[in-house]
C-alpha angles and dihedrals in degrees: 000000000000108000137162124255089259093051091048091054094048095045091048090053092051095047102033105030098033098029093227106162126215119208118257117282097039090120089071096053113120115217118215124177113211136179113247116252087227137010099296145098119248148157128195126190114195141177108226122211087250089063094251119132114219126193111201117188139174099208131036093234091060093064088081097048088046093053102037100033106019099043096053090046091050091053093045093049097053088219126128096235138038117185137175124186133171135180088215101100100192129040107189137189120200113208113203109216096163108076095077095282109099104178116233114248091241091054092044088057091054090051092049090053093047091049092049090056089051091052103256117157102186139042119198110202105209108208119161095178101338100105132078116267121178115239093012099096095173092054103115091350109175089351101101094253117190113259120227089255093052094052091047089051092052092047093049093048092050089052089062086067096043089253123143119219115210123193112237110194139154126252103171119013135011091059096116096128092052097042096049092077115096097235089059098052092102088063093057130105085172132338092283103033138065119238108255113225095021108129093214088058091059091045088056092046091051089055089052091051093046090052093050092048090055097044102045132057095214129086092216122096130179108218098191109210093163127144093010090150096144094052109131093011102086126051088341089065091051093047102041109011125238116328130185101271096214090056091044093051093048090049089054092047091051092051092049094043091053087059091046089054090050089061093042093241131150111231134218127179136183108261104214100095094043091046090054094046091050093051111106091200093060090209109173102237140091114274098349107217089211090059117158115196122238092219095189092053092044090056089063095056114120116259124244096029120136117215121213110206110203120197120164099168113051113102099185129070089224092061091052092046093054092057093041088058090051090053091051088061089071103023138024132241091263088062100041131090127179116216122196126174148237101227105232101120129111092006141088094231135036120263098221093165095063091037092060094044096052095040092053091050095044096049092045088055090049091053092048096046099041095245110175102203131038122185132200113211122203109193123185099200119177098026106319095276090167119052125231095248088086092061090068088079092054089042091056090045093053092048091051091051090050097048100032106030095158096062118111116247094256091049090051091051091051091049092049091050089054093051093047093048090050091053102037106022139282112302094013095117094055097059097031090056090049090066088082086078094071085082103015090074128161112305094018115125109267112268089017094254092172091059098240108192098184096144089062093047093049095048097049102034118106115255094224101038094044101191092182101032092106088060094045092053093045092049092050090055091055103038127077090234133028122252090251091055090045094055093043089057090046089053088054091051092052090048094053103033123086103023092173117092112251117239093238116052090218089068089057089052090051091054091052092047093056094043088055092045090054090051091051093048091048088064102030103041094080098023095107093047092051092045091054093047092049092047093050092047091044089228107168094183093056092043090053090053090049090049089057090046090055091054092047091049092049090059092044091051090052090050089048089052090053092053091048091048091053090054092047094050091049092050112028139030113272092253112100097029089096089071094058093039090059090051093053092043090051092053094047093046092048093049090056091048090050088053089052092048091052088054089050091048091053088050091051098247100105128046097199087221093176088070094055096064117095113250114241127197113270089216138354114263136150090223105055098212097040095099124131152148100069123136127223091265092054091044105047106050142011097223138053116320 
């Protein structure tokens, strides 16, 4: 195979560092770059009558999908040609490095290689404050921010695979970690948002832009500006009085875009806040489907700006298409991107069911509407409790929908399983995909479309306060098995599934972590319910058993924390782990204290009054256990935190 120096380096990394094996005969494949006959991306691998195998491709990044996905499929089919073509010109992955988990450079390189095999062309590196900026010493302070050298190393490595790395930063809201420091208070509108109109704000933004221009090889830059719903309503209101917020936002955009032009960059922003401000109906929701354009305001929007429409909830192509059409009332397809998501945020386990549903709908809408770029986001909200490895399943699913849109759902799943097993090891997909059932428990709507995160709630909730015990008891009355029985059976599945050793040792650690989590939940899910019943019945024998269970669980939680820490340290920089370590330590410590209080109760020196109070529903829901969206603070205690 005649390849360039860059291709040799990238192929060596895939086969030697990641142990991804190509079928025999790959050495004889001839690579030919060709221009597409129409505006599309494609690769075609073909057996010629001479016996030669030729891989033709339109984009450097598709060499790797052609070799590692196309070539095995060609051999398996027995046909002479295997071809994939898509009108979607960019397939993008957004890596969140801002929710405590800053991925190590070595791990980021693995992800770049995995994404290249899937057919991704672009990596957005989402860094709110986690990148080096000269003269902003509190930017990423004690947060593991990427150094200039680290970003340059990531960018250069991606270039080996023909992949563009785009900086994704924030220039209005989502800067809580930067703004919390006392020297930056003069930049605040509120604790999350920059003060529009403040000259020092634009000085800081210019430093951010200057840094990105130096660190990245691309001209594109994602400026953020999403969810800035308090802009103009904090210190700005006190300083200047109320201003029309559409006008205010456009003024800010114009100031920032003038700086962008100074550095010869091409800007993108998230579209949600602008979409809401341009909606005549003023309905208070994300991406109102009954949107009515304020044409006069839209006419004042800056030219040349690309809008990234994020939607992580719609599960029909029609719902996406409606909002796409509304965007095209104020921008064109060349300045529009659709972002869907791999559901890993604010939970302990990935929600693969919803991920697949929304990706299938989003990509179908892109094909129908002629959208040219689709993005997969991978947020780590609430402390990055779930690591990015799980997003590789959603990443493979999105790529399959992009390059093979006519496949039936079951065919897509089989194809994704093949890709994941090629990358991570035989059998990996089967048990990794089963992790969805930590939250998609009995009675929950199939595919967990309402984002139930019950495993998180049950792990962190206090045994005596029992914020969710009403829901646990109600669920157990409806389901054929209790939650404790459910998680015990899930632990058995994770013990027996996936006998083959994964290619990356981190994947083996992940399997052990979730087996341990299932064991903990088997004992802790109903602990509060049983404690309350035993206290009300004044059953000393049962209370003594529960005391022993608390001590056992405390040890299990500490072992679980150690497994999780090993994954974190193999994936992310050490910064940020302290947040999760404190959560685990709090649970283990509290379980031991509950055991002591049970002893005191049996001795007559503690009334365990928390167990006397009637348990009320945390929220109203027709399916008792289908509750979601709560952060660690809401989950762990009932008082101030």
